[in-house]
KOLRO-364486 format. One record per atom (N, C-alpha, C, CB): residue in one letter; y, x, z. Coordinates in pm, whole numbers, plus 50000, padded with zeros to 5 digits. Glycine has a CB too. Example, Ala and Ser with C-alpha at 12.3 -4.5 7.8 and 13.67 -1.06 7.14 Angstrom:
BEGIN
 resn    c2    c1    c3
    A 49431 51319 50780
    A 49550 51230 50780
    A 49670 51320 50780
    A 49553 51131 50905
    S 49775 51285 50708
    S 49894 51367 50714
    S 50003 51290 50787
    S 49940 51408 50572
REM end
This chain:
BEGIN
 resn    c2    c1    c3
    M 50376 44893 00639
    M 50255 44872 00717
    M 50197 44736 00679
    M 50285 44882 00871
    S 50071 44732 00648
    S 50007 44607 00610
    S 49922 44554 00725
    S 49921 44626 00483
    F 49910 44424 00727
    F 49831 44357 00829
    F 49685 44353 00785
    F 49884 44214 00856
    R 49596 44395 00874
    R 49452 44389 00844
    R 49393 44276 00927
    R 49381 44525 00875
    N 49335 44181 00860
    N 49275 44066 00927
    N 49148 44111 00999
    N 49243 43952 00826
    P 49143 44097 01133
    P 49024 44142 01207
    P 48899 44062 01171
    P 49049 44133 01356
    L 48917 43941 01117
    L 48799 43862 01079
    L 48732 43912 00953
    L 48838 43717 01061
    N 48794 44008 00886
    N 48729 44070 00771
    N 48620 44168 00813
    N 48831 44142 00684
    N 48619 44204 00940
    N 48518 44295 00994
    N 48391 44214 01025
    N 48570 44369 01122
    P 48276 44252 00969
    P 48153 44175 00994
    P 48114 44170 01142
    P 48038 44235 00914
    N 48143 44276 01217
    N 48111 44274 01360
    N 48195 44172 01435
    N 48132 44413 01421
    T 48322 44160 01396
    T 48409 44061 01459
    T 48360 43921 01427
    T 48555 44079 01413
    R 48325 43897 01302
    R 48274 43764 01264
    R 48148 43729 01340
    R 48247 43758 01112
    L 48060 43827 01356
    L 47936 43804 01430
    L 47966 43772 01576
    L 47844 43928 01420
    F 48059 43846 01637
    F 48095 43823 01777
    F 48160 43686 01795
    F 48191 43933 01826
    V 48250 43648 01706
    V 48314 43516 01714
    V 48210 43406 01696
    V 48426 43503 01607
    S 48117 43424 01605
    S 48009 43325 01586
    S 47923 43314 01711
    S 47921 43363 01466
    Y 47891 43428 01771
    Y 47813 43429 01894
    Y 47886 43352 02004
    Y 47786 43574 01940
    L 48015 43382 02022
    L 48092 43312 02126
    L 48098 43162 02099
    L 48234 43368 02135
    G 48113 43123 01974
    G 48113 42981 01940
    G 47981 42915 01976
    G 48141 42961 01792
    L 47872 42982 01945
    L 47739 42927 01974
    L 47714 42917 02124
    L 47632 43013 01909
    V 47743 43023 02198
    V 47713 43024 02341
    V 47805 42926 02417
    V 47728 43167 02399
    N 47930 42911 02374
    N 48020 42816 02439
    N 47983 42671 02407
    N 48163 42843 02398
    T 47941 42646 02284
    T 47895 42512 02248
    T 47768 42478 02326
    T 47869 42502 02096
    T 47678 42574 02339
    T 47556 42553 02417
    T 47588 42525 02563
    T 47464 42676 02407
    A 47679 42602 02620
    A 47718 42581 02761
    A 47775 42442 02780
    A 47821 42688 02805
    A 47866 42401 02693
    A 47926 42268 02705
    A 47819 42160 02692
    A 48035 42248 02598
    G 47728 42178 02598
    G 47620 42080 02581
    G 47530 42071 02702
    G 47538 42116 02460
    L 47500 42184 02763
    L 47415 42184 02883
    L 47483 42114 03000
    L 47378 42327 02922
    F 47614 42137 03016
    F 47687 42067 03122
    F 47689 41916 03096
    F 47831 42121 03133
    G 47711 41878 02970
    G 47710 41736 02936
    G 47574 41673 02959
    G 47751 41717 02791
    L 47470 41742 02920
    L 47334 41691 02940
    L 47301 41680 03089
    L 47232 41782 02871
    D 47341 41780 03167
    D 47314 41776 03310
    D 47389 41660 03376
    D 47354 41908 03376
    K 47512 41634 03332
    K 47588 41521 03387
    K 47517 41390 03355
    K 47733 41519 03331
    E 47471 41376 03233
    E 47400 41253 03194
    E 47272 41237 03274
    E 47367 41255 03043
    Q 47200 41345 03293
    Q 47076 41339 03371
    Q 47106 41306 03517
    Q 46999 41472 03362
    A 47215 41358 03570
    A 47253 41328 03709
    A 47287 41180 03722
    A 47373 41416 03754
    R 47354 41127 03622
    R 47395 40987 03624
    R 47277 40892 03615
    R 47491 40959 03510
    T 47177 40929 03535
    T 47063 40840 03511
    T 46942 40872 03597
    T 47024 40846 03367
    G 46951 40977 03679
    G 46838 41012 03766
    G 46727 41087 03695
    G 46782 40889 03827
    G 46757 41150 03583
    G 46656 41226 03508
    G 46643 41369 03559
    G 46689 41227 03361
    W 46564 41448 03485
    W 46547 41589 03522
    W 46680 41661 03504
    W 46436 41657 03436
    R 46702 41761 03585
    R 46830 41831 03587
    R 46816 41972 03531
    R 46887 41836 03729
    I 46926 42023 03482
    I 46932 42162 03436
    I 46958 42249 03559
    I 47045 42182 03325
    P 46876 42349 03584
    P 46897 42433 03702
    P 47035 42501 03700
    P 46787 42540 03712
    E 47094 42513 03818
    E 47225 42577 03828
    E 47223 42720 03776
    E 47274 42576 03972
    K 47110 42789 03793
    K 47105 42927 03744
    K 47115 42932 03591
    K 46975 42995 03790
    V 47069 42827 03523
    V 47083 42822 03377
    V 47230 42802 03341
    V 46995 42709 03317
    L 47297 42710 03412
    L 47438 42686 03386
    L 47521 42812 03414
    L 47490 42569 03471
    C 47490 42881 03522
    C 47561 43006 03555
    C 47531 43115 03452
    C 47522 43054 03696
    S 47410 43118 03403
    S 47372 43220 03304
    S 47454 43206 03177
    S 47223 43209 03271
    T 47492 43082 03141
    T 47574 43066 03021
    T 47709 43134 03039
    T 47594 42917 02990
    A 47762 43132 03162
    A 47889 43201 03189
    A 47870 43352 03181
    A 47945 43162 03328
    L 47760 43398 03230
    L 47732 43541 03233
    L 47724 43600 03092
    L 47603 43569 03308
    V 47672 43522 02997
    V 47658 43572 02860
    V 47776 43534 02770
    V 47530 43518 02799
    G 47883 43478 02830
    G 48005 43455 02753
    G 48043 43310 02729
    G 47993 43520 02625
    G 47965 43215 02779
    G 47994 43074 02754
    G 48078 43008 02860
    G 47868 43000 02739
    W 48152 43087 02936
    W 48226 43030 03049
    W 48340 42939 03007
    W 48280 43141 03135
    L 48405 42965 02897
    L 48515 42878 02855
    L 48462 42739 02819
    L 48590 42939 02735
    G 48352 42735 02744
    G 48290 42606 02712
    G 48243 42535 02837
    G 48174 42626 02617
    G 48193 42612 02934
    G 48150 42554 03061
    G 48266 42495 03137
    G 48081 42658 03146
    F 48378 42567 03145
    F 48496 42515 03215
    F 48548 42387 03150
    F 48607 42621 03218
    V 48557 42388 03017
    V 48605 42270 02945
    V 48513 42151 02972
    V 48614 42298 02794
    A 48382 42175 02966
    A 48285 42067 02989
    A 48290 42017 03134
    A 48144 42114 02956
    M 48307 42108 03230
    M 48317 42065 03370
    M 48433 41968 03387
    M 48335 42187 03464
    R 48546 41998 03324
    R 48663 41911 03335
    R 48641 41780 03258
    R 48789 41983 03284
    K 48589 41792 03138
    K 48571 41673 03054
    K 48473 41575 03115
    K 48524 41713 02914
    F 48361 41625 03166
    F 48257 41539 03220
    F 48270 41516 03371
    F 48121 41597 03190
    H 48372 41577 03433
    H 48390 41568 03579
    H 48258 41602 03649
    H 48437 41425 03620
    H 48206 41717 03614
    H 48074 41758 03662
    H 48081 41895 03728
    H 47972 41759 03547
    K 48029 41903 03849
    K 48020 42028 03926
    K 48158 42084 03962
    K 47941 42132 03847
    T 48260 42001 03965
    T 48394 42050 03992
    T 48425 42058 04141
    T 48496 41962 03924
    K 48345 41995 04224
    K 48372 41995 04368
    K 48265 42067 04448
    K 48383 41853 04416
    K 48157 42106 04386
    K 48048 42172 04458
    K 48081 42320 04472
    K 47912 42151 04384
    Q 48134 42357 04589
    Q 48184 42492 04612
    Q 48076 42599 04596
    Q 48243 42501 04749
    S 47955 42570 04640
    S 47849 42672 04629
    S 47821 42705 04483
    S 47719 42624 04698
    F 47825 42605 04396
    F 47805 42629 04254
    F 47926 42702 04195
    F 47782 42497 04178
    L 48045 42656 04228
    L 48166 42717 04172
    L 48177 42864 04208
    L 48289 42643 04221
    Q 48139 42901 04329
    Q 48144 43043 04368
    Q 48051 43127 04281
    Q 48107 43059 04516
    K 47931 43076 04257
    K 47836 43149 04171
    K 47888 43155 04027
    K 47696 43082 04174
    Y 47942 43042 03980
    Y 47991 43036 03843
    Y 48107 43134 03823
    Y 48035 42893 03808
    Y 48203 43134 03917
    Y 48317 43226 03907
    Y 48271 43371 03912
    Y 48417 43198 04020
    A 48170 43401 03991
    A 48116 43537 03997
    A 48059 43578 03861
    A 48007 43549 04107
    C 47990 43485 03796
    C 47935 43514 03663
    C 48046 43532 03560
    C 47840 43401 03618
    V 48152 43451 03571
    V 48267 43465 03482
    V 48330 43603 03500
    V 48373 43354 03508
    A 48351 43643 03625
    A 48411 43774 03654
    A 48323 43887 03601
    A 48432 43791 03806
    A 48192 43873 03617
    A 48100 43976 03567
    A 48109 43986 03415
    A 47956 43946 03610
    N 48117 43871 03347
    N 48127 43873 03202
    N 48257 43936 03157
    N 48115 43731 03147
    I 48367 43898 03220
    I 48497 43954 03182
    I 48500 44105 03208
    I 48611 43883 03260
    G 48444 44147 03321
    G 48438 44290 03351
    G 48357 44366 03248
    G 48379 44312 03488
    L 48242 44311 03210
    L 48158 44376 03110
    L 48228 44381 02974
    L 48024 44303 03097
    M 48292 44271 02935
    M 48364 44269 02807
    M 48479 44369 02809
    M 48417 44126 02777
    G 48548 44379 02924
    G 48655 44479 02936
    G 48601 44620 02923
    G 48727 44463 03068
    L 48488 44644 02985
    L 48426 44777 02977
    L 48385 44808 02834
    L 48305 44785 03070
    L 48327 44711 02766
    L 48284 44734 02628
    L 48403 44753 02534
    L 48199 44617 02580
    A 48516 44689 02566
    A 48635 44700 02481
    A 48716 44826 02511
    A 48723 44578 02498
    A 48687 44893 02622
    A 48762 45013 02660
    A 48736 45125 02559
    A 48723 45059 02803
    P 48834 45214 02544
    P 48812 45330 02457
    P 48687 45407 02501
    P 48937 45423 02457
    T 48621 45470 02408
    T 48493 45535 02433
    T 48499 45637 02546
    T 48445 45603 02308
    K 48602 45721 02551
    K 48611 45822 02657
    K 48621 45757 02794
    K 48732 45915 02634
    L 48704 45655 02806
    L 48719 45586 02934
    L 48590 45515 02972
    L 48836 45485 02928
    R 48529 45449 02875
    R 48403 45378 02901
    R 48295 45474 02949
    R 48354 45305 02773
    N 48282 45588 02883
    N 48181 45686 02925
    N 48210 45739 03065
    N 48176 45803 02825
    H 48337 45765 03094
    H 48375 45813 03227
    H 48340 45709 03333
    H 48527 45846 03232
    L 48375 45584 03309
    L 48346 45478 03406
    L 48196 45458 03426
    L 48411 45347 03362
    M 48122 45463 03318
    M 47976 45445 03328
    M 47913 45560 03406
    M 47913 45435 03188
    Q 47958 45683 03382
    Q 47903 45797 03455
    Q 47934 45786 03604
    Q 47959 45928 03400
    R 48054 45745 03638
    R 48090 45729 03780
    R 48008 45618 03844
    R 48240 45698 03796
    F 47988 45509 03772
    F 47911 45396 03825
    F 47765 45435 03846
    F 47922 45275 03731
    L 47708 45506 03750
    L 47566 45540 03757
    L 47537 45647 03861
    L 47517 45587 03622
    R 47636 45726 03900
    R 47616 45829 04003
    R 47600 45770 04142
    R 47732 45925 04002
    R 47646 45651 04163
    R 47643 45591 04298
    R 47506 45555 04341
    R 47728 45469 04304
REM end
């Protein structure tokens, strides 16, 4: 049995590149918002920061929150952010599910 490198698949490379870009963007936005908060400048709306988690940038957001000590104590923000993380993970799980299971789950969800 030979090992097949998943990075040889163009779709995998595209997905990994996308995740790198969205996580770097999320971290940059958290860093910029922290700097603006410190200097009294314009702020990045919380819905923008949460949106980065929703589209897959939650790991970069978490790392940046810890690194910059930003938004780590504001419970109202954290609840929204965690909800976006959960939604992203759920969607990624659904997309990664085998086709038959995914179709079954989607049909059940859409019937409600």
